[in-house]
C-alpha positions in Angstrom: 6.3 0.6 5.1 6.1 3.3 7.8 6.1 6.2 5.4 3.3 4.8 3.3 1.0 4.4 6.4 2.0 7.7 7.8 1.3 9.8 4.7 -1.9 7.9 3.9 -3.7 8.0 7.2 -2.6 11.1 9.2 -4.8 13.6 7.4 -8.0 11.7 8.0 -7.0 10.9 11.6 -6.5 14.5 12.6 -9.4 15.9 10.6 -12.1 13.3 11.5 -11.0 11.6 14.7 -9.1 14.4 16.5 -11.2 17.2 14.9 -8.3 19.6 14.5 -9.3 23.1 13.3 -8.5 24.1 9.7 -6.3 27.0 10.9 -4.3 24.7 13.1 -3.9 22.2 10.3 -2.6 25.0 8.0 -0.2 26.3 10.6 1.2 22.8 11.1 1.9 22.4 7.4 3.6 25.9 7.3 5.8 25.0 10.2 6.7 21.7 8.4 7.8 23.6 5.3 10.4 25.7 7.3 11.3 22.6 9.4 12.0 20.7 6.2 14.4 23.3 4.9 16.3 23.5 8.2 16.3 19.8 8.5 17.6 19.1 5.0 20.3 21.8 5.2 21.5 20.5 8.6 21.7 17.0 7.2 23.7 18.2 4.2 26.3 19.9 6.3 26.5 17.0 8.8 27.1 14.6 5.9 30.3 16.5 5.0 32.1 15.7 8.3 35.0 13.3 7.9 33.7 10.8 10.3 30.4 10.5 8.5 31.8 8.2 5.9 33.1 5.7 8.4 31.1 5.8 11.6 28.2 8.2 11.5 26.2 6.2 9.0 26.0 3.3 11.4 25.2 5.6 14.3 22.6 7.3 12.3 20.7 4.1 11.7 21.2 3.0 15.3 19.9 6.2 17.0 17.7 7.1 14.0 15.8 3.9 14.4 15.4 4.4 18.1 13.7 7.7 17.4 12.0 6.9 14.1 9.8 4.1 15.5 8.3 6.2 18.3 8.0 9.1 15.8 5.9 6.9 13.6 3.7 5.8 16.6 3.2 9.4 17.8 0.1 10.4 15.8 -1.9 7.2 16.4 -2.2 7.7 20.2 -4.1 10.8 21.3 -2.7 12.7 24.2 -6.2 13.1 25.7 -9.8 12.9 24.5 -9.7 15.8 22.1 -12.5 18.3 21.7 -13.2 20.0 18.4 -10.5 22.6 17.8 -8.5 21.6 20.8 -5.1 23.3 20.8 -3.4 20.2 22.1 -4.4 18.3 18.9 -2.7 21.1 16.9 0.5 20.7 18.9 0.2 16.9 18.5 0.2 17.3 14.7 3.2 19.6 14.7 5.3 17.3 16.8 4.3 14.3 14.8 5.1 15.8 11.4 8.4 17.3 12.5 9.6 14.3 14.4 8.7 11.8 11.7 10.3 13.9 8.9 13.5 14.5 10.9 14.1 10.8 11.8 13.1 9.7 8.2 15.7 12.2 6.8 18.3 10.8 9.1 17.7 7.2 8.0 17.6 8.1 4.3 20.9 9.9 4.5 22.5 7.0 6.3 21.1 4.7 3.6 22.5 6.8 0.8 25.9 6.8 2.5 25.8 3.0 2.8 25.0 2.6 -0.9 27.6 5.1 -2.1 30.3 3.5 0.0 29.6 -0.2 -0.5 28.2 -0.4 -4.1 30.5 1.2 -6.7 29.8 -0.9 -9.8 26.9 0.3 -12.0 25.6 -3.2 -12.6 25.5 -3.8 -8.8 23.6 -0.5 -8.3 21.0 -1.5 -10.9 20.5 -4.8 -9.2 20.3 -3.1 -5.8 17.6 -0.8 -7.2 15.6 -3.8 -8.3 15.9 -5.3 -4.8 14.8 -2.0 -3.3 11.7 -1.9 -5.5 10.9 -5.5 -4.3 11.2 -4.3 -0.7 9.0 -1.3 -1.5 6.5 -3.6 -3.0 6.4 -5.7 0.2 6.2 -2.5 2.3 3.3 -1.1 0.2 1.1 -3.9 1.4 1.0 -2.2 4.8 -1.9 0.0 3.5 -3.9 -3.0 2.6 -3.5 -4.8 5.9 -4.1 -1.6 8.0 -7.3 -1.0 6.0 -8.6 -4.5 6.4 -7.8 -4.9 10.1 -8.9 -1.4 11.2 -11.9 -1.1 8.8 -10.2 1.8 7.2 -9.4 3.6 10.4 -12.9 3.3 11.8 -11.7 1.0 14.6 -8.8 3.0 16.1 -7.6 0.3 18.7 -7.1 -2.2 15.9 -5.2 0.4 13.9 -3.0 1.1 16.9 -2.2 -2.6 17.3 -1.2 -2.9 13.7 0.9 0.2 13.9 2.8 -1.3 16.9 3.5 -4.5 15.0 4.6 -2.6 11.9 6.9 -0.4 14.0 8.5 -3.6 15.5 9.0 -5.1 12.1 10.5 -1.9 10.7 13.0 -1.6 13.6 13.9 -5.3 13.1 14.5 -4.8 9.4 16.5 -1.6 9.9 18.8 -3.2 12.5 19.3 -6.4 10.5 20.0 -4.4 7.3 22.6 -2.3 9.1 24.3 -5.5 10.5 24.3 -7.1 7.1 25.7 -4.1 5.3 28.6 -3.8 7.7 30.1 -6.9 6.1 30.3 -5.1 2.7 31.9 -1.9 4.0 35.1 -1.4 1.9 38.5 -1.6 3.4 40.6 1.4 2.3 44.3 1.7 2.1 46.2 4.4 3.9 46.6 6.3 0.6 42.8 6.2 -0.1 42.1 7.5 3.4 44.6 10.3 3.0 42.9 11.3 -0.4 39.5 11.3 1.2 40.7 13.5 4.1 42.4 15.9 1.8 39.3 16.0 -0.3 37.5 17.7 2.6 39.8 20.7 2.4 38.4 21.6 -0.9 34.7 21.0 -0.1 33.6 24.6 -0.1 35.6 25.5 -3.2 34.1 22.5 -5.0 30.6 23.4 -3.9 30.9 27.0 -5.2 32.3 25.8 -8.5 29.6 23.2 -8.8 26.8 25.6 -8.0 28.1 28.0 -10.6 27.9 25.3 -13.2 24.6 24.0 -12.1 22.9 27.4 -11.9 23.8 28.1 -15.6 21.8 25.0 -16.8 18.1 25.2 -17.6 17.8 21.5 -16.7 18.6 22.4 -13.1 15.4 24.4 -13.0 13.2 22.1 -15.0 13.8 18.9 -13.1 13.1 20.3 -9.6 9.9 21.9 -10.9 8.9 18.6 -12.4 9.7 16.8 -9.1 7.7 19.4 -7.1 4.7 18.8 -9.3 5.0 15.0 -8.9 5.3 15.2 -5.2 2.3 17.5 -5.1 0.4 15.0 -7.2 1.3 12.1 -5.0 0.6 13.9 -1.8 -2.8 15.1 -3.1 -3.8 11.5 -3.7 -2.1 9.8 -0.7 -3.5 12.2 1.9 -7.0 12.5 0.5 -7.7 9.3 -1.3 -9.9 7.9 1.5 -11.8 11.1 1.8 -12.4 11.2 -2.0 -13.6 7.6 -2.1 -15.9 7.9 0.9 -17.4 11.1 -0.6 -18.0 9.8 -4.1 -18.6 6.1 -3.8 -21.5 4.7 -1.7 -20.8 2.0 0.8 -23.3 -0.3 -0.9 -21.2 -0.2 -4.0 -17.9 -0.9 -2.5 -17.7 -2.6 0.9 -15.1 -1.6 3.5 -12.9 -4.6 2.6 -13.1 -3.8 -1.1 -12.1 -0.2 -0.4 -9.1 -1.5 1.6 -8.0 -3.5 -1.4 -8.5 -0.5 -3.6 -6.3 1.7 -1.3 -3.7 -1.0 -1.1 -3.7 -1.4 -4.9 -2.9 2.3 -5.3 0.4 1.7 -3.5 1.2 -1.8 -4.8 0.6 -1.2 -8.5 3.3 1.4 -9.0 5.9 -0.9 -7.5 4.8 -3.8 -9.7 4.8 -1.5 -12.8 8.4 -0.5 -12.3 9.5 -4.1 -11.8 7.7 -5.2 -15.0 8.9 -2.3 -17.1 12.7 -2.5 -16.6 13.1 -3.5 -20.3 11.0 -0.5 -21.4 13.3 1.8 -19.5 16.4 0.4 -21.1 14.9 0.5 -24.6 13.2 3.9 -24.6 14.9 5.8 -21.8 13.6 7.6 -18.8 12.7 10.8 -20.8 10.3 9.2 -23.2 8.7 7.0 -20.5 8.1 9.9 -18.2 6.7 12.1 -21.0 4.4 9.3 -22.1 3.2 8.8 -18.6 2.2 12.5 -18.4 0.2 12.2 -21.6 -1.5 9.1 -20.2 -2.4 10.8 -16.9 -4.0 13.7 -18.8 -5.9 11.3 -21.1 -7.2 9.2 -18.3 -8.3 12.4 -16.4 -10.2 13.7 -19.4 -11.8 10.3 -20.0 -13.0 10.1 -16.4 -14.3 13.7 -16.5 -16.3 13.0 -19.6 -17.6 9.7 -18.3 -18.9 11.2 -15.1 -18.9 10.3 -11.4 -21.7 7.7 -11.3 -19.7 5.0 -13.0 -18.5 4.0 -9.5 -16.3 1.0 -10.5 -14.6 3.1 -13.2 -14.1 5.8 -10.6 -12.5 3.3 -8.2 -10.2 2.1 -11.0 -9.3 5.7 -11.9 -8.3 6.4 -8.3 -5.9 3.5 -8.5 -4.3 4.1 -11.9 -4.0 7.9 -11.5 -1.3 7.4 -8.8 0.4 4.5 -10.5 2.3 6.3 -13.2 5.8 5.0 -13.7 7.4 8.4 -13.1 6.0 8.4 -9.6 8.6 5.9 -8.6 11.6 6.7 -10.9 11.7 10.4 -10.1 14.5 11.5 -7.9 13.2 13.7 -5.1 15.2 16.9 -4.5 14.1 17.4 -0.9 15.1 21.0 -0.5 12.9 22.0 -3.5 10.2 19.4 -3.5 9.3 18.8 0.2 7.3 22.0 0.4 4.8 20.3 -1.9 4.1 17.7 0.8 2.8 20.6 2.9 1.2 22.8 0.2 -0.9 20.0 -1.2 -2.8 19.2 2.0 -3.3 22.9 2.7 -4.6 23.6 -0.9 -6.9 20.6 -1.1 -8.3 21.0 2.4 -9.0 24.7 1.6 -10.9 23.7 -1.6 -12.8 21.0 0.2 -13.9 23.4 2.9 -14.8 25.9 0.2 -17.1 23.3 -1.3 -18.7 22.7 2.1 -16.9 19.4 3.0 -17.4 18.6 6.7 -20.5 20.7 7.2 -23.0 18.1 6.4 -21.2 14.9 7.4 -20.0 16.1 10.8 -23.4 15.2 12.2 -23.2 11.7 10.9 -21.1 10.7 13.9 -19.3 7.4 13.7 -21.8 5.9 11.2 -21.0 3.7 8.3 -19.4 4.9 5.1 -22.8 4.6 3.3 -24.3 7.0 5.8 -21.4 9.3 5.2 -21.9 9.2 1.5 -25.7 9.7 1.8 -25.2 12.8 3.9 -23.0 14.4 1.3 -24.8 17.0 -0.8 -24.9 16.4 -4.6 -23.2 19.7 -5.2 -20.3 18.7 -3.0 -19.9 15.3 -4.8 -19.8 17.2 -8.1 -17.2 19.5 -6.9 -15.0 16.8 -5.4 -15.3 14.7 -8.6 -14.2 17.7 -10.7 -11.3 18.2 -8.2 -9.9 14.7 -8.6 -10.2 14.9 -12.4 -9.0 18.5 -13.0 -6.1 18.6 -10.6 -4.3 15.6 -12.1 -5.1 16.9 -15.6 -3.7 20.3 -14.8 -0.6 18.9 -13.3 -0.1 16.6 -16.3 -0.4 19.5 -18.7 2.0 21.6 -16.7 4.5 18.7 -16.5 4.4 18.1 -20.2 5.2 21.8 -20.8 8.0 21.7 -18.3 9.5 18.3 -19.2 9.4 18.7 -23.0 12.4 21.2 -23.1 14.5 18.9 -20.8 17.7 18.3 -22.9 19.3 15.3 -21.2 17.3 12.5 -22.9 19.9 9.8 -23.3 23.3 8.9 -21.8 25.0 10.5 -24.7 23.2 13.8 -24.0 24.9 14.0 -20.6 28.4 14.2 -22.0 29.7 17.8 -21.8 26.5 19.2 -20.3 28.3 20.6 -17.3 
């Protein structure tokens, strides 16, 4: 719930309301890239301590929640009334990004430890994944409610109030979940504990042997590349969907409440799609489903490009379905390789928007309505933005098809003997 809201709103908040400079925005994203690498490596080594399996997962949730909730609230409350290009807004963005990413990583690692320790049967894991998608479906509605109550970030005090309520609900759910999971923590015998402790003595040897096997496989390179592209695709849409919609679709065509529903649908639909398509995944396998979704993404992008930008309802529908591909949810995210995409996508898209002249003409519109914002956008800019939202997904889809097609692990049987 918190991650959806953070990724969807922070770009527009800092660009439009806090008026951060482009250079400061790029610098913050570059800092985040290096911070992600250090953060993920530190988390990996920390997870190999002996106490991690027994105590640290609980402590990580306890202290991680105490830090994650204020980290989520950080960006929505300005430290002062920012002027255009204020250095303090740049520092605000850096602190917000790094704090949220660190605490989120801490909680995700603790969650993975809980699942690995308490759920050992494959059937139970599949059932837990379904439950997780239901929880994600509920959490994805946060975009809808935030948009409706805050008029899509136009009324900042309302948005701040919703953010506080969401932070409280998130903390409550994390603590209740931790308390509930403790009852399912397995009780090990003395022999099992001795085996697990002895296993730590061979950690580095095992890591070296494992890396030698992994690095010799082409699938190791194909899957992270695919994940990187998918993260770039989702970040491109999550961070700039509001900006794209306000630039291309007039306010008299889609009201503010309708836009909120559209934004919310872009997050809710992927979760519903996964829940409804479990039988397809079992029947056809992940490889075929993912490859098919790439072809569909490319086809939809070409169709929208040929149709043109003035079919506004088709354009709104396109913005929803282009981020609702099934692979968006079933992809595993290899953080060390794919997290840079979360920073590179905002940098690349903002650079292209500025190159097209975005911000030059609408900055004088003040705090007017979305229709005024759209009316003040030059036709050339609307054409460029429309081409951007069609050609970027199309290019990513083509590249993903080329990379994913040689992937050799296509069924369970293919995995046997691969490493």
